[in-house]
C-alpha positions as CSV (number, residue, x, y, z in Angstrom):
1,M,-118.4,-36.9,-99.0
2,G,-120.5,-36.5,-95.9
3,M,-120.9,-38.6,-92.8
4,K,-124.4,-37.5,-92.2
5,N,-125.8,-38.2,-95.6
6,S,-124.5,-41.8,-95.8
7,T,-125.6,-45.2,-94.8
8,V,-123.9,-48.5,-94.0
9,S,-125.4,-52.0,-94.4
10,L,-123.8,-55.2,-93.5
11,K,-124.1,-57.6,-96.4
12,R,-122.1,-60.7,-95.6
13,I,-120.3,-62.5,-92.8
14,L,-117.7,-65.2,-93.3
15,L,-116.2,-67.2,-90.5
16,E,-113.3,-69.6,-90.7
17,N,-112.0,-71.7,-87.8
18,F,-114.0,-69.7,-85.3
19,K,-115.4,-71.6,-82.4
20,N,-116.9,-74.8,-83.9
21,V,-117.3,-73.2,-87.3
22,K,-114.6,-74.5,-89.7
23,K,-116.3,-72.5,-92.4
24,G,-119.6,-70.7,-92.5
25,E,-121.1,-67.8,-94.4
26,I,-124.3,-65.8,-94.0
27,S,-125.6,-63.2,-96.5
28,L,-127.9,-60.5,-95.2
29,V,-130.8,-59.8,-97.5
30,R,-133.5,-57.2,-97.6
31,K,-136.9,-58.3,-98.9
32,V,-137.5,-54.9,-100.4
33,E,-135.1,-52.1,-101.1
34,N,-134.6,-49.9,-98.0
35,G,-136.6,-52.3,-96.0
36,A,-135.6,-54.2,-92.9
37,C,-133.1,-57.0,-92.9
38,I,-133.7,-59.8,-90.4
39,V,-131.5,-62.8,-89.8
40,G,-132.8,-65.4,-87.3
41,I,-130.3,-68.2,-86.7
42,Y,-131.7,-71.5,-85.6
43,G,-130.2,-74.9,-84.8
44,Q,-129.5,-77.4,-82.0
45,N,-127.4,-76.6,-79.0
46,G,-123.7,-76.2,-79.7
47,S,-124.2,-75.9,-83.5
48,G,-122.6,-72.5,-84.1
49,K,-125.4,-70.0,-83.6
50,T,-123.6,-67.8,-81.0
51,A,-120.5,-67.8,-83.1
52,I,-122.1,-65.2,-85.3
53,I,-123.0,-62.9,-82.4
54,E,-119.4,-63.2,-81.0
55,A,-118.0,-62.4,-84.4
56,M,-120.1,-59.3,-84.5
57,S,-118.8,-58.4,-81.1
58,L,-115.2,-58.7,-82.4
59,L,-116.1,-56.6,-85.4
60,K,-117.4,-53.8,-83.2
61,H,-114.2,-54.0,-81.2
62,C,-112.0,-53.7,-84.3
63,L,-114.0,-50.8,-85.7
64,L,-113.6,-48.8,-82.5
65,G,-109.8,-49.1,-82.7
66,Y,-109.5,-49.5,-78.9
67,P,-107.3,-52.0,-77.0
68,M,-109.2,-55.1,-75.9
69,D,-110.3,-55.3,-72.3
70,P,-107.9,-57.9,-70.7
71,T,-110.9,-59.5,-68.9
72,I,-112.3,-60.8,-72.3
73,T,-109.1,-61.4,-74.2
74,N,-108.8,-65.0,-72.9
75,Y,-112.4,-65.7,-73.9
76,F,-111.9,-64.5,-77.5
77,A,-108.6,-66.4,-77.7
78,S,-110.6,-69.5,-76.8
79,C,-112.9,-68.8,-79.8
80,I,-110.1,-70.0,-82.2
81,N,-111.0,-73.5,-83.3
82,V,-109.1,-76.2,-81.3
83,D,-107.9,-77.7,-84.6
84,S,-106.4,-74.5,-85.9
85,E,-103.8,-72.0,-84.9
86,S,-105.8,-69.0,-86.2
87,A,-109.3,-67.9,-87.1
88,R,-110.3,-65.6,-89.9
89,L,-113.3,-63.3,-90.0
90,E,-114.6,-61.4,-93.0
91,F,-117.3,-58.8,-93.3
92,E,-118.8,-57.2,-96.4
93,F,-120.5,-53.8,-96.3
94,A,-122.4,-51.5,-98.6
95,I,-121.8,-47.9,-98.0
96,E,-124.0,-45.3,-99.8
97,D,-122.7,-41.7,-99.9
98,V,-125.9,-39.9,-100.8
99,E,-124.2,-36.5,-101.1
100,A,-121.7,-37.8,-103.6
101,E,-124.2,-40.2,-105.2
102,T,-121.6,-42.9,-104.8
103,N,-122.0,-46.5,-103.6
104,Y,-119.1,-48.5,-102.2
105,K,-118.7,-52.3,-101.8
106,V,-116.2,-52.7,-98.9
107,V,-114.8,-55.9,-97.4
108,Y,-112.9,-55.9,-94.1
109,C,-111.2,-59.0,-92.9
110,F,-108.8,-59.9,-90.1
111,T,-107.1,-62.9,-88.5
112,L,-107.1,-63.9,-84.8
113,K,-104.0,-65.6,-83.4
114,K,-103.0,-66.5,-79.9
115,E,-99.7,-66.8,-78.2
116,D,-99.3,-68.6,-74.9
117,S,-96.4,-67.5,-72.6
118,N,-95.9,-67.6,-68.8
119,R,-99.4,-69.0,-68.4
120,N,-100.9,-65.9,-70.0
121,T,-102.7,-66.0,-73.4
122,K,-102.1,-63.2,-75.8
123,L,-104.6,-62.6,-78.5
124,I,-103.4,-60.9,-81.7
125,I,-105.5,-59.2,-84.3
126,C,-103.4,-59.3,-87.5
127,N,-103.5,-59.7,-91.3
128,E,-106.1,-57.0,-91.5
129,K,-107.3,-56.1,-95.0
130,I,-109.6,-53.4,-96.5
131,S,-110.7,-53.8,-100.1
132,Y,-113.3,-51.8,-101.9
133,S,-114.8,-50.6,-105.2
134,S,-117.0,-47.6,-106.0
135,K,-119.7,-46.8,-108.4
136,N,-121.6,-43.7,-109.3
137,K,-123.6,-42.5,-112.3
138,D,-120.5,-41.6,-114.3
139,T,-117.7,-43.9,-113.3
140,S,-116.9,-47.1,-111.4
141,T,-113.7,-48.6,-110.0
142,K,-112.6,-52.2,-109.7
143,F,-112.7,-54.1,-106.5
144,V,-109.1,-54.1,-105.2
145,D,-107.1,-54.3,-102.0
146,Y,-106.2,-50.9,-100.6
147,I,-104.7,-51.9,-97.2
148,D,-103.2,-55.3,-96.4
149,T,-101.2,-55.4,-93.2
150,D,-99.9,-59.0,-93.8
151,S,-96.4,-57.6,-94.4
152,E,-93.2,-56.4,-92.7
153,A,-94.1,-52.9,-94.0
154,P,-97.0,-50.9,-92.5
155,F,-99.1,-52.3,-95.3
156,V,-99.1,-53.4,-98.9
157,P,-99.6,-53.1,-101.9
158,K,-96.7,-50.6,-102.2
159,S,-98.5,-48.6,-104.9
160,K,-101.5,-48.1,-102.6
161,Y,-99.2,-47.3,-99.7
162,D,-97.4,-44.6,-101.7
163,A,-100.8,-43.2,-102.9
164,L,-102.4,-43.2,-99.4
165,I,-99.4,-42.3,-97.2
166,G,-96.6,-40.9,-99.4
167,K,-92.9,-41.5,-99.0
168,D,-92.3,-39.7,-95.7
169,K,-89.9,-41.9,-93.7
170,N,-91.1,-40.5,-90.3
171,K,-94.7,-41.5,-91.1
172,K,-93.5,-45.0,-92.0
173,T,-91.7,-45.3,-88.7
174,A,-94.7,-44.0,-86.8
175,L,-97.0,-46.5,-88.5
176,L,-94.7,-49.4,-87.8
177,V,-94.7,-48.4,-84.1
178,A,-98.5,-48.1,-84.2
179,K,-98.7,-51.5,-85.8
180,K,-96.7,-53.1,-83.1
181,M,-98.7,-51.3,-80.4
182,A,-102.0,-52.5,-81.9
183,E,-100.7,-56.1,-81.9
184,A,-99.6,-55.8,-78.3
185,N,-103.0,-54.3,-77.2
186,T,-105.2,-56.7,-79.2
187,A,-106.5,-53.7,-81.3
188,S,-107.0,-52.9,-84.9
189,F,-104.2,-51.2,-86.7
190,I,-106.3,-50.2,-89.7
191,F,-108.8,-48.3,-87.5
192,S,-106.1,-46.8,-85.2
193,K,-105.8,-43.0,-84.8
194,E,-102.3,-43.2,-86.2
195,M,-103.6,-44.8,-89.5
196,H,-106.4,-42.2,-89.7
197,D,-103.9,-39.3,-89.3
198,A,-101.5,-40.7,-91.8
199,I,-103.8,-41.4,-94.7
200,Q,-104.0,-38.6,-97.3
201,S,-106.8,-40.0,-99.5
202,E,-110.1,-38.4,-98.9
203,E,-112.0,-41.4,-100.2
204,T,-110.2,-44.0,-98.2
205,N,-110.4,-41.8,-95.1
206,F,-114.2,-41.4,-95.6
207,I,-114.6,-45.2,-95.8
208,L,-112.6,-45.9,-92.7
209,E,-114.3,-43.0,-90.8
210,R,-117.7,-44.1,-91.8
211,L,-117.1,-47.7,-90.7
212,A,-115.6,-46.5,-87.4
213,N,-118.7,-44.3,-86.9
214,Y,-120.9,-47.3,-87.7
215,G,-119.1,-49.4,-85.1
216,A,-119.3,-46.7,-82.4
217,R,-122.9,-45.4,-83.0
218,E,-124.9,-47.9,-85.2
219,L,-123.7,-51.4,-84.4
220,F,-125.0,-52.9,-81.1
221,V,-124.1,-56.4,-79.9
222,I,-126.1,-57.9,-77.0
223,R,-124.4,-61.0,-75.7
224,T,-125.9,-63.3,-73.1
225,A,-123.4,-62.0,-70.5
226,S,-125.2,-58.7,-70.8
227,T,-128.8,-59.9,-70.6
228,G,-127.8,-62.4,-67.9
229,R,-127.2,-59.5,-65.5
230,I,-130.9,-58.8,-65.5
231,T,-131.4,-61.8,-63.2
232,L,-129.1,-60.1,-60.7
233,N,-131.2,-56.9,-60.9
234,D,-128.7,-55.0,-62.9
235,M,-130.4,-53.4,-65.9
236,P,-128.3,-52.7,-69.0
237,I,-130.2,-50.0,-70.9
238,H,-129.0,-49.9,-74.5
239,I,-129.3,-46.4,-75.9
240,S,-129.2,-44.9,-79.4
241,L,-130.6,-41.4,-79.6
242,D,-130.7,-38.6,-82.2
243,H,-128.7,-39.2,-85.4
244,N,-127.1,-35.8,-85.5
245,E,-124.1,-34.1,-83.9
246,D,-125.6,-34.7,-80.5
247,H,-126.0,-38.4,-81.1
248,K,-125.7,-40.5,-78.0
249,S,-125.2,-44.3,-78.0
250,G,-124.0,-47.0,-75.8
251,S,-125.2,-48.8,-72.7
252,L,-125.9,-47.8,-69.1
253,L,-125.9,-50.3,-66.3
254,L,-128.4,-49.4,-63.5
255,P,-128.8,-51.5,-60.4
256,L,-132.6,-51.9,-59.9
257,N,-132.7,-52.9,-56.2
258,R,-131.3,-49.6,-54.9
259,P,-131.2,-45.9,-55.8
260,N,-128.5,-44.7,-58.2
261,T,-126.6,-41.4,-58.3
262,V,-126.2,-40.1,-61.9
263,A,-124.7,-37.0,-63.4
264,P,-127.0,-34.4,-64.9
265,H,-126.2,-35.3,-68.5
266,I,-126.8,-39.0,-67.8
267,L,-130.2,-38.0,-66.3
268,Q,-131.1,-36.2,-69.5
269,I,-130.3,-39.2,-71.6
270,L,-132.3,-41.5,-69.3
271,E,-135.3,-39.2,-69.4
272,R,-135.2,-39.0,-73.2
273,T,-134.8,-42.7,-73.5
274,I,-137.6,-43.5,-71.1
275,S,-139.9,-41.0,-72.9
276,S,-139.3,-42.9,-76.1
277,L,-139.8,-46.3,-74.5
278,N,-143.1,-45.3,-73.0
279,I,-144.6,-44.6,-76.5
280,V,-144.1,-48.3,-77.4
281,L,-144.0,-50.2,-74.2
282,P,-147.7,-50.0,-73.3
283,Q,-148.5,-51.4,-76.7
284,I,-146.3,-54.5,-76.0
285,V,-147.1,-55.0,-72.3
286,P,-150.5,-53.5,-71.9
287,N,-150.8,-50.4,-69.6
288,L,-147.1,-50.8,-68.5
289,K,-144.9,-47.7,-68.3
290,V,-141.4,-47.1,-66.8
291,G,-140.2,-44.0,-65.0
292,L,-137.5,-42.5,-62.9
293,K,-138.3,-41.7,-59.2
294,H,-136.3,-38.6,-58.2
295,L,-135.1,-39.0,-54.6
296,G,-132.9,-35.9,-54.2
297,Q,-129.3,-34.9,-54.9
298,E,-125.9,-35.6,-53.5
299,L,-122.4,-34.5,-54.3
300,M,-120.5,-36.8,-56.7
301,Q,-116.8,-37.6,-56.4
302,N,-115.9,-35.0,-59.1
303,G,-117.7,-32.3,-57.1
304,I,-120.7,-32.1,-59.4
305,P,-124.2,-32.4,-57.8
306,G,-125.7,-35.8,-58.8
307,H,-129.3,-36.9,-59.0
308,I,-130.5,-39.8,-56.9
309,V,-132.9,-41.8,-58.9
310,Q,-134.5,-45.2,-59.0
311,M,-136.2,-46.9,-61.9
312,T,-139.9,-47.7,-61.5
313,S,-142.7,-49.4,-63.3
314,S,-146.3,-48.3,-63.2
315,K,-149.5,-50.0,-64.2
316,D,-153.2,-49.1,-63.5
317,G,-152.0,-46.1,-61.5
318,H,-149.8,-48.1,-59.1
319,E,-146.0,-47.4,-59.0
320,F,-143.5,-50.1,-58.0
321,P,-139.7,-50.5,-58.2
322,L,-138.8,-51.9,-61.6
323,A,-136.9,-54.7,-59.7
324,M,-140.3,-56.2,-58.9
325,E,-141.1,-56.9,-62.6
326,S,-140.3,-60.3,-64.3
327,D,-137.0,-60.9,-66.0
328,G,-138.8,-61.0,-69.3
329,V,-140.3,-57.5,-68.9
330,K,-137.0,-56.2,-67.8
331,K,-135.3,-57.7,-70.9
332,I,-137.9,-56.1,-73.2
333,I,-137.3,-52.7,-71.6
334,S,-133.5,-53.2,-71.8
335,I,-133.5,-53.8,-75.6
336,L,-136.6,-51.8,-76.6
337,S,-134.7,-48.6,-77.5
338,L,-132.6,-50.6,-80.0
339,L,-135.6,-52.3,-81.6
340,I,-137.2,-48.8,-82.0
341,D,-134.0,-47.8,-83.8
342,V,-134.0,-50.9,-86.0
343,Y,-137.5,-50.0,-87.0
344,N,-136.7,-46.4,-87.9
345,N,-133.0,-46.2,-89.1
346,H,-131.5,-47.9,-92.1
347,S,-127.9,-47.9,-90.8
348,I,-128.6,-49.5,-87.5
349,T,-127.4,-53.1,-87.0
350,V,-128.4,-55.0,-83.8
351,A,-127.2,-58.5,-82.9
352,I,-128.8,-60.2,-80.0
353,D,-128.0,-63.7,-78.6
354,E,-131.0,-65.7,-77.3
355,L,-133.5,-63.0,-78.2
356,D,-136.4,-65.3,-77.1
357,S,-135.2,-65.8,-73.6
358,G,-137.9,-64.7,-71.2
359,I,-140.2,-63.3,-73.9
360,F,-143.7,-64.8,-74.6
361,E,-143.5,-66.6,-77.9
362,Y,-146.5,-65.1,-79.5
363,L,-145.3,-61.6,-78.6
364,L,-141.9,-62.4,-80.0
365,G,-143.2,-63.5,-83.3
366,E,-145.5,-60.4,-83.7
367,I,-142.7,-58.0,-82.8
368,L,-140.4,-59.6,-85.4
369,R,-143.2,-59.6,-88.0
370,I,-143.8,-55.9,-87.5
371,I,-140.1,-55.0,-87.8
372,S,-139.6,-57.2,-90.9
373,E,-142.6,-55.7,-92.7
374,K,-142.2,-52.0,-91.8
375,G,-138.7,-51.6,-90.4
376,K,-135.5,-50.2,-92.0
377,G,-132.5,-51.5,-90.1
378,Q,-130.8,-54.8,-89.6
379,L,-131.5,-57.3,-86.8
380,L,-129.6,-60.5,-86.2
381,F,-130.6,-62.9,-83.5
382,T,-130.3,-66.4,-82.2
383,S,-133.3,-68.2,-80.8
384,H,-134.6,-71.6,-79.7
385,N,-138.2,-70.6,-79.9
386,L,-139.6,-71.5,-83.3
387,R,-142.5,-69.1,-83.4
388,P,-140.6,-66.6,-85.6
389,L,-140.4,-69.3,-88.3
390,E,-144.2,-68.8,-88.7
391,T,-144.1,-65.0,-88.9
392,L,-140.9,-64.2,-90.9
393,D,-140.1,-64.6,-94.5
394,K,-138.1,-67.8,-95.3
395,N,-135.1,-65.7,-96.5
396,F,-134.8,-64.1,-93.1
397,I,-134.1,-67.5,-91.4
398,V,-130.8,-69.3,-91.4
399,F,-130.2,-72.8,-90.0
400,T,-127.1,-74.3,-88.6
401,T,-125.9,-77.7,-90.0
402,T,-124.0,-80.6,-88.6
403,N,-121.2,-79.9,-91.2
404,P,-118.6,-77.6,-89.8
405,M,-117.3,-76.9,-93.3
406,N,-120.7,-75.5,-94.3
407,R,-122.2,-74.4,-91.0
408,Y,-125.1,-72.1,-92.2
409,I,-127.7,-72.7,-94.8
410,R,-131.1,-71.3,-95.9
411,F,-133.8,-73.9,-96.7
412,S,-134.6,-74.6,-100.4
413,G,-137.8,-75.9,-101.8
414,V,-140.0,-74.0,-99.3
415,K,-143.2,-72.8,-100.9
416,T,-145.2,-69.8,-99.8
417,T,-147.9,-72.2,-98.5
418,N,-145.4,-74.2,-96.4
419,N,-145.2,-73.6,-92.6
420,L,-141.4,-73.2,-92.1
421,R,-141.7,-74.4,-88.5
422,D,-143.3,-77.7,-89.7
423,F,-140.8,-77.8,-92.6
424,Y,-137.9,-77.6,-90.1
425,Y,-139.3,-80.4,-88.0
426,R,-139.8,-82.5,-91.1
427,D,-136.2,-82.0,-92.2
428,I,-134.8,-82.9,-88.7
429,I,-136.5,-86.3,-89.2
430,L,-136.1,-86.8,-92.9
431,G,-133.0,-84.8,-93.8
432,E,-134.1,-83.4,-97.2
433,Q,-131.9,-80.4,-97.4
434,S,-128.4,-80.2,-98.9
435,E,-126.9,-80.5,-95.4
436,P,-128.2,-82.3,-92.3
437,V,-129.5,-79.8,-89.7
438,Y,-129.6,-82.1,-86.7
439,E,-127.2,-84.5,-85.1
440,T,-129.4,-87.5,-84.4
441,T,-130.2,-88.3,-80.8
442,N,-131.7,-91.6,-79.6
443,N,-134.4,-91.5,-77.0
444,S,-133.7,-95.0,-75.6
445,E,-130.0,-94.2,-75.2
446,I,-130.9,-90.9,-73.4
447,A,-133.3,-92.8,-71.0
448,L,-130.6,-95.4,-70.3
449,A,-128.0,-92.7,-69.7
450,F,-130.3,-91.0,-67.1
451,K,-130.8,-94.4,-65.4
452,I,-127.1,-95.2,-65.3
453,A,-126.2,-91.7,-64.0
454,G,-128.9,-92.0,-61.3
455,G,-127.3,-95.3,-60.1
456,S,-123.8,-93.9,-60.1
457,N,-124.7,-91.0,-57.7
458,G,-126.6,-93.3,-55.4
459,S,-130.2,-92.2,-56.4
């Protein structure tokens, strides 16, 4: 079993009582084997598009096994549907271990609960479960639960606990303490260090480690809170470099309206990232390149000499601060490294909320067409711009419905000669799908409401 010679693909997302989704399920499909998987989510405002992106953000948090940042705990607690006491999220993965010639179907699910006390909201991640089956050329195993934390014990079934952990009472005590700590810190117990250290099964440890590695290095979630900082001239640069022992991934936040002092290793990462960006960027925004202006050195707080740099853009031989570029150009630069990785790497999954914001619609459609036809990874996005409906395969598009019990559907009855954009408009008016996709609005009532509102404020 080898981490390097293995891939992870997200296959299915199921949400229950999460935000305004009472129940909603999306399957992720590849048009061709080992080809790209694109999921564009479309629908009217407030219909559940962003719920998928937020669910992906929670998945990444759980796979990392870290305590949740208190600044976002209240927000995710508010994601539990107002009519429910808890929310449930389920994710299905396909893991291929090339070295062992084995394929795994893995399902990870968890429940979110909140407790209100002393005006503070406590969010709890509980009832976690890992189930899986395996298949190779010689044997296959049934799909069964291996770890279910919905128990007073560290986890059940007892037969699996004994096989994975053994009967050491000290280990059991340590796991019970770790389970309580994970609950208190809004963290995953299954992906905690204590669970990893206690499990004796090579196969189960491989699956948990591979998913944890996927969460840390191959799963990227870009929420609107991140891209919104671009307007304030703070540039989040999302990085994924070199899939080997020296792999670097994550995000760097660089203020654009002033120089930045960065450590030598950060400078190397930035230079390698910019070098990669400048291969693609001029093809997207003609003649545009980005760079780092070196302005000297200064001593950092840890005593290491830091490099003073400022991000620049250059076009037709003229160099300017990157802050002078439009928000759309800055957004493209911010996410371009991830799009390059989606194009080239099978295990990469990128989820972006409001991908279309600030990007010219024709360019957006062409970028998505290229990735869908020649790419390898997975890209999930929400959008209001309908241009991608004309450039992507119909199976790559998911629509939200007005039914909270069946929130996501793919259109049926779409022929290859149909323009999906026109088909969508037609269904908004005629409602020919299994679920309505638009809550009807009345133009006359909207106009009257504008008039009444204008009178009430003295206009």
